[in-house]
N, C-alpha and C positions, 0 to 999 in steps of 0.2 A: 566565510566565503560568500561572495556576492551571488545572488540567484542567477544573474545573467551568465556567469561562468560555469555553473554546474551543468553536467550533462543531463539528458532526459531521465536516465536511471536514478541519478541522485535527486533530481527534482521530484520524481514520483515517490521516492522513498520518504522525502520530507512530507509530501501530501498524505501518504499512507499513515505515517506516524501521527500526524495531526488528526486525521479522521479516527484512528484507533483511540487516541486520547479523548477526543470529543465524545466518543461513545463509552468512555470510562472502561475501556477494555485493556487488559494486559495482553502481551503477545501470546501467552498461554490461553487466555480466553478466546482470542481470535483463532488460534490454531485449532482448538476443540470445536468452536462454533462453525468455522468455515472449512474444516478438514484440510488445513494447510499446515505443514510442519513448522513448528515454532522457530527453528534455526533458519529456515528459508525466509520467514517473515522478517527476522532480524537482518538477514543478508540483503533483502530488498530495501528495507528501511535505511540501511547504510550505503545503498547504491553499489553493493558488491555483486549482485546477481540480477540478471534480466528477468522479465516476466512474460509469460505467454498470454495470448488473447483469452484463452480459456480461463486462466487464473484471474485475469482482470475481471472477467465476467462473474466469477465466483465471489470476488471481493465486492463488486458493485451490488450484486444481489444480497450479499451478507449485510451491507450497509444500507440497503433499500435505496440505491441510487441508480440512475441511468449511467451507462458507460461514459457518456459525454460529461456528466457531472462529476464522475470519479476523476476524470482527466482534466477537469477545469484548472486553469492557470498553470499547467505543466509546461 
């Protein structure tokens, strides 16, 4: 599917998966390290679930990013 046609949730899911893989983390590693349920991470990556600002902040802090950098190119 072309990036232009994905909704924001799907685009963020792609971004999250890329960041997780760049940090050589599994979903389980991320769940344990960030305190987020593994199945929720999976649902976010697949664009099935939305995400709160609080959870976005947890992810940004976990990856040592500013929120703006986390959301880059979304």
